[in-house]
N, C-alpha and C positions, 0 to 999 in steps of 0.2 A: 483481454486486459493485459497490458504490459507497461514497461517503464515509459513514462511520459503521458500515459492515458489520463484524461480527465474523468473522474468518477464522482458519483454522488453517494453519500452515506444513506442507506435505506434502513439501517438497524443500529440504534445506539442504546439498546437495552442491555446493559452490562450488569453482571452480578456485583453486589456491593463490595465483595472481597477484592475485586480487581484493582481498587485504589492502592492496594498494597504492592502492586507490581508495575503500575503504569504512572507516568507523570502527565501524559496528555492522552485525551480520548477524542475520537471524532464525534461530531454532532449530526444528528439526522437532518437531511435536506441541505447540508452544506457540501460545497464542491471542493474537491481536493485533486492534487496531481500525484500520480503514483511515482514514487522515488525508486522503488524496486519491489520485486516479489521474491518469495523464497519458501522454503520448508522450515517452519518454526515450531513453536510449542503453543498449546492452548493455555488458557488462563490457569488451568490446573497443573501445568508443567508437563503435560503429555505431548511427546513429539509427533510430528507427521501432519500437522495442519498447514495448508497453503495459506500463507500470510501476505499481506500488502503492507509496504512501508510507504508512508506519505511524506511528501516534500516538506511540509510545515511542521511535522511532528517527529521528535526523536525520543525514544523511550529507553529505559535501562535494559541491560542484557539479562537473559535468562540465567538462572543458576544451574541449568542442566547443560552438560557438554553437548555440542561445542560452543555453548554460550552465545547463541544468536540474539540480536536485538529483538525485543518483544514487538511483534507486528500485530496486525488485525486480520481476522479471518476474512478471506476474500468475499465470502458470502454476505458480508455486511455492506458491500458496495455494488453499484451498477455503473458500468462504463457509459459515459454520455458523449465522449469524444475520443477517438483514437489519437495516438501521437501524430503530430503534424507531418512527420517524415513519411507516414503512410500515404499521404496525398501527392508526394513527389513522383512524377512520371519517370519511368525507367530511362527515357531518352533525354531527360534534362541533364545538361552538362554540370559537372561538379562545381564549376566556377559560378554558375548562376545560383545554385543552391546555397553556396557559402557567402554570396554577396548580399 
């Protein structure tokens, strides 16, 4: 899973307290595009969780330094399509890719 991957949400069971920290939540069986990945904080504010940021969802920043945007645990998603640029053959000229 990486930036540009298409993913499907496989787990949208969030604790009710999460509404205090997020403005948008993914829905099970919906497809999303990965905007970015990073190391973030879990819903309890504990650092070290690998998180996914989705193209269509922007959430508030954590109150824990360095104050990253609150993402979603990558385990809540399954990749269904890698980024399109993975399919570009190495021999393809840049001009063809960009046109």
